[in-house]
C-alpha positions as CSV (number, residue, x, y, z in Angstrom):
1,M,96.0,-160.2,14.2
2,E,98.8,-162.0,16.1
3,E,98.0,-165.7,17.0
4,K,97.4,-166.3,20.7
5,Q,99.6,-168.7,22.7
6,A,97.7,-172.0,23.4
7,H,97.6,-171.8,27.2
8,I,98.2,-168.2,28.4
9,R,96.0,-167.0,25.5
10,L,98.2,-163.9,24.9
11,S,99.9,-162.7,21.8
12,K,102.8,-160.3,21.1
13,Q,100.5,-157.3,21.2
14,D,99.8,-158.1,24.8
15,S,103.5,-158.4,25.7
16,A,105.7,-156.4,28.1
17,K,109.4,-156.6,28.9
18,Y,108.7,-157.6,32.5
19,A,106.4,-160.2,34.0
20,I,105.6,-161.1,37.6
21,L,104.5,-164.7,38.0
22,P,102.4,-165.8,41.0
23,G,101.2,-169.3,41.2
24,D,97.7,-168.6,42.5
25,P,95.3,-166.9,40.0
26,G,93.7,-165.2,43.0
27,R,96.9,-163.4,43.7
28,I,96.4,-161.4,40.5
29,D,93.8,-159.3,42.4
30,H,96.4,-158.4,45.0
31,I,99.0,-157.4,42.3
32,K,96.4,-155.2,40.7
33,E,96.4,-153.0,43.8
34,Y,100.0,-151.8,43.0
35,L,99.5,-151.1,39.3
36,T,97.8,-148.3,37.3
37,D,95.9,-148.5,34.0
38,V,95.2,-152.2,34.6
39,T,93.8,-154.3,31.7
40,E,92.4,-157.8,32.2
41,L,93.8,-159.9,29.5
42,A,92.9,-163.6,29.7
43,Y,91.9,-166.4,32.1
44,N,92.4,-169.9,30.8
45,R,92.7,-172.9,33.2
46,E,95.1,-171.8,36.0
47,M,96.6,-169.0,33.9
48,R,95.1,-165.6,34.5
49,S,96.8,-162.4,33.2
50,I,96.6,-158.7,33.4
51,S,98.8,-155.8,32.3
52,G,99.4,-152.5,34.0
53,Y,102.0,-149.9,34.9
54,Y,104.3,-149.5,37.9
55,K,106.2,-146.3,38.1
56,G,105.8,-145.9,34.3
57,I,107.0,-149.4,33.5
58,K,104.6,-151.8,31.7
59,V,104.3,-155.1,33.6
60,L,102.4,-158.3,32.9
61,A,101.2,-160.4,35.8
62,V,100.4,-164.0,34.8
63,S,99.5,-166.9,37.2
64,T,101.3,-170.2,36.5
65,G,99.3,-172.6,38.7
66,M,100.9,-175.2,40.9
67,G,104.0,-177.1,39.9
68,G,106.8,-177.0,37.5
69,A,104.9,-178.4,34.5
70,S,102.4,-175.5,34.3
71,T,105.1,-173.0,35.2
72,G,107.2,-174.3,32.3
73,I,104.4,-173.8,29.9
74,A,103.9,-170.2,31.1
75,V,107.6,-169.5,30.7
76,E,107.7,-170.9,27.2
77,E,104.7,-169.0,26.0
78,L,105.6,-165.7,27.6
79,H,109.1,-166.0,26.0
80,N,107.3,-166.6,22.7
81,I,105.5,-163.3,22.9
82,G,108.6,-161.4,23.9
83,V,108.9,-161.2,27.7
84,E,112.5,-160.8,28.8
85,Y,112.4,-160.7,32.6
86,M,110.3,-162.9,34.9
87,I,110.1,-162.9,38.7
88,R,108.2,-165.6,40.5
89,I,106.4,-164.5,43.6
90,G,105.3,-167.6,45.5
91,S,104.8,-169.3,48.8
92,C,107.1,-171.8,50.5
93,G,107.7,-173.9,53.5
94,A,110.7,-173.0,55.5
95,L,113.5,-175.6,56.1
96,D,115.4,-173.4,58.5
97,R,114.3,-172.6,62.0
98,S,115.5,-169.0,61.8
99,I,112.9,-168.2,59.1
100,H,109.5,-167.1,60.3
101,L,106.1,-166.6,58.8
102,G,106.0,-163.7,56.3
103,D,109.8,-163.7,55.8
104,L,110.9,-163.6,52.2
105,I,113.5,-166.0,50.7
106,L,115.4,-164.7,47.7
107,I,116.5,-167.9,46.0
108,N,120.0,-168.0,44.7
109,G,119.9,-171.6,43.5
110,A,117.4,-174.4,43.5
111,V,117.6,-178.2,44.0
112,R,116.0,-179.6,40.9
113,D,113.9,-182.2,42.7
114,D,111.0,-181.7,40.2
115,G,110.2,-183.6,37.0
116,A,109.6,-180.7,34.6
117,S,113.1,-179.2,34.6
118,K,114.6,-182.7,34.0
119,T,112.6,-183.2,30.9
120,Y,114.6,-180.3,29.4
121,I,118.2,-181.1,30.4
122,E,120.3,-183.3,32.6
123,A,120.0,-182.9,36.3
124,I,123.6,-181.6,36.6
125,Y,122.6,-178.4,34.8
126,P,122.3,-175.7,37.5
127,A,119.0,-174.0,38.4
128,I,120.1,-170.4,39.2
129,P,118.6,-167.0,38.8
130,D,119.9,-164.2,36.6
131,T,122.6,-162.5,38.8
132,R,121.7,-158.9,38.1
133,L,118.0,-159.6,38.6
134,L,118.7,-161.4,41.9
135,M,120.8,-158.4,43.0
136,A,117.9,-156.1,42.1
137,T,115.6,-158.1,44.3
138,I,118.1,-157.9,47.2
139,K,118.4,-154.1,46.8
140,A,114.7,-153.7,46.6
141,A,114.1,-155.8,49.8
142,E,116.9,-153.9,51.6
143,D,115.5,-150.5,50.5
144,M,112.0,-151.4,51.7
145,K,113.4,-152.9,55.0
146,F,111.5,-156.1,54.5
147,P,112.6,-159.2,56.5
148,F,114.3,-161.5,54.0
149,H,116.9,-164.3,53.6
150,I,119.1,-165.2,50.6
151,G,119.9,-168.8,49.9
152,R,119.1,-172.1,48.2
153,G,115.7,-173.6,47.8
154,R,114.3,-177.0,46.7
155,S,111.6,-177.5,44.1
156,H,109.6,-180.7,44.3
157,D,106.4,-182.2,42.9
158,S,104.3,-183.2,46.0
159,F,103.6,-182.2,49.6
160,Y,102.1,-185.6,50.4
161,T,104.8,-188.4,49.9
162,D,105.2,-191.0,52.6
163,R,108.6,-189.6,53.5
164,E,108.0,-185.8,53.8
165,E,109.4,-185.4,57.3
166,E,112.5,-187.4,56.4
167,I,113.0,-185.5,53.1
168,D,112.6,-182.1,54.8
169,A,115.1,-183.0,57.5
170,Y,117.6,-184.1,54.9
171,W,117.5,-180.9,53.0
172,S,117.3,-178.7,56.1
173,K,120.5,-180.4,57.3
174,H,122.2,-179.6,54.0
175,G,121.5,-175.8,54.1
176,I,118.3,-175.5,52.0
177,L,116.2,-172.6,53.3
178,G,112.8,-173.4,51.8
179,A,110.8,-175.6,49.5
180,D,108.4,-174.7,46.7
181,M,107.2,-176.4,43.5
182,E,108.1,-174.0,40.7
183,T,111.4,-172.2,41.0
184,A,113.7,-174.9,39.6
185,A,111.5,-175.1,36.4
186,L,111.5,-171.3,36.1
187,F,115.3,-171.0,36.5
188,T,116.1,-174.0,34.2
189,I,113.7,-173.3,31.3
190,G,114.2,-169.6,31.6
191,A,117.9,-169.9,31.3
192,L,117.7,-172.2,28.3
193,R,115.4,-169.7,26.6
194,G,117.5,-166.7,27.4
195,V,115.0,-165.2,29.9
196,K,116.3,-163.4,33.0
197,C,114.6,-164.9,36.0
198,A,114.4,-164.5,39.8
199,S,112.3,-166.1,42.5
200,I,110.9,-164.5,45.7
201,L,109.2,-166.8,48.1
202,N,106.9,-165.8,51.0
203,T,107.2,-168.2,54.0
204,V,103.7,-169.6,54.8
205,V,104.8,-172.6,56.8
206,E,107.6,-172.6,59.4
207,Y,110.0,-175.5,59.6
208,E,108.5,-178.5,61.5
209,A,105.2,-176.6,61.9
210,D,101.8,-178.1,61.0
211,L,101.5,-177.8,57.2
212,E,97.7,-177.9,57.1
213,K,97.2,-175.4,59.9
214,N,99.7,-172.9,58.5
215,I,98.3,-173.1,54.9
216,N,94.7,-172.7,56.3
217,D,95.8,-169.7,58.2
218,Y,97.3,-168.2,55.0
219,V,94.2,-168.9,53.0
220,D,92.0,-167.4,55.8
221,G,94.0,-164.2,55.8
222,D,96.7,-164.5,58.6
223,C,98.1,-160.9,58.7
224,V,101.7,-161.9,58.9
225,V,101.8,-164.1,55.8
226,K,99.5,-161.7,54.0
227,Q,102.0,-158.9,54.7
228,G,104.7,-161.2,53.4
229,E,102.7,-161.6,50.2
230,A,102.5,-157.8,49.8
231,N,106.2,-157.5,50.5
232,E,107.1,-159.9,47.8
233,I,104.9,-158.1,45.2
234,I,106.5,-154.8,46.0
235,T,110.0,-156.3,46.0
236,A,109.5,-157.8,42.5
237,L,108.0,-154.5,41.1
238,E,110.8,-152.4,42.6
239,A,113.4,-154.9,41.2
240,F,112.0,-154.2,37.7
241,V,112.4,-150.5,38.3
242,I,116.0,-151.0,39.4
243,E,116.8,-153.2,36.5
244,N,115.1,-150.8,34.0
245,K,117.2,-147.9,35.3
246,T,120.4,-149.8,34.4
247,K,119.5,-150.0,30.7
């Protein structure tokens, strides 16, 4: 029997070519709604996993928890069992006034303002997605007519520093569309390991809006951001279908 990875608790016999990576373990239940023949695999710490099929393609869904450190562990261990493509579906705060609740942001590059990616390689190394997989997410979002934006994001390690408004204003001024905590680690570690990665972010906080109120609305089921979550799941799954057809 294959040895299980230390944190995701999966082995090569559980693997699939494609994996969708939410942060929140609870989001796995929402992903299940779009898959057939679903199998619950493991739930260890913040890392919950299932496998299933979407339009005949086997897909893993594995939660990574919050932040680049736990995301990096998930990427490493999924790579160890043979996963080749990973798409993050996460939430973000917008840094551009034209982006509204429930809009998707398809990240074409991330500011590495996190700690995890910097433990791997110098900060001048770019955090960018796989080009073809990014293009597949764009086509999927276009085909489904979802509201989306394409641009740069910023990954960071805390929402609660003493300079958050100043920091957000700085990056907004310099063309960053949104902020999350995981994309830079995903792109950097994935690239170093030869994994093809992309990141789709659902806007749950508008720029200069009340963070606590917007997050609470999301958790309590605000219909706009919940629709954005459904849209990003579908976009990721359809992107895998598009990519699989090119093989």
